[in-house]
C-alpha positions in Angstrom: -251.2 134.5 206.6 -250.2 130.9 206.5 -246.5 129.8 206.1 -246.2 127.8 202.8 -244.4 124.6 203.5 -242.0 123.2 201.0 -242.7 119.8 199.3 -240.5 117.7 201.6 -242.1 119.2 204.7 -245.5 118.6 203.3 -244.8 115.0 202.4 -243.1 114.3 205.8 -246.2 115.7 207.5 -248.6 113.3 205.7 -250.4 111.2 208.2 -253.1 108.8 207.1 -254.1 108.3 210.7 -254.6 112.0 211.4 -258.1 113.4 212.3 -260.3 114.5 209.4 -259.6 118.1 210.4 -255.9 117.6 210.3 -256.2 115.8 206.9 -258.2 118.7 205.5 -255.6 121.2 206.8 -252.8 119.1 205.1 -254.7 119.2 201.8 -255.1 123.0 202.1 -251.3 123.3 202.6 -250.7 121.0 199.6 -253.0 123.1 197.4 -251.3 126.3 198.6 -247.9 124.8 197.6 -249.3 123.8 194.2 -250.6 127.2 193.5 -247.5 129.0 194.6 -248.0 132.7 194.0 -250.9 132.0 191.7 -249.4 134.1 188.9 -248.4 131.4 186.6 -250.3 128.4 185.4 -247.1 127.0 184.0 -245.4 127.1 187.4 -248.4 125.3 188.9 -248.1 122.6 186.3 -244.4 122.2 187.1 -245.2 121.9 190.8 -247.7 119.2 190.0 -245.2 117.4 187.9 -242.6 117.7 190.7 -245.2 116.3 193.2 -245.9 113.3 190.9 -242.2 112.7 190.2 -241.4 112.9 193.9 -244.1 110.4 194.8 -242.6 108.0 192.2 -239.3 108.3 194.0 -240.8 107.9 197.5 -242.9 104.7 197.4 -243.5 104.8 201.2 -244.9 108.3 200.9 -247.0 107.2 197.9 -248.5 104.4 200.0 -249.2 106.8 202.9 -251.0 109.2 200.4 -253.1 106.2 199.2 -254.0 105.5 202.8 -254.7 109.1 203.5 -257.0 109.4 200.5 
């Protein structure tokens, strides 16, 4: 079982220069974080809103995500 990272850990680990494999693994971790325990769609929506709000507050991370994408 994978350890679920918290949002700051995930965003700090974002590396647009990482290998394709590492970028895919990062995306898997992000999706795991978004899903949470997968019992509540509402909780997932709240996590997505938190991600978007956080990216608004962290312009450097937002630019890294654009480069990663």
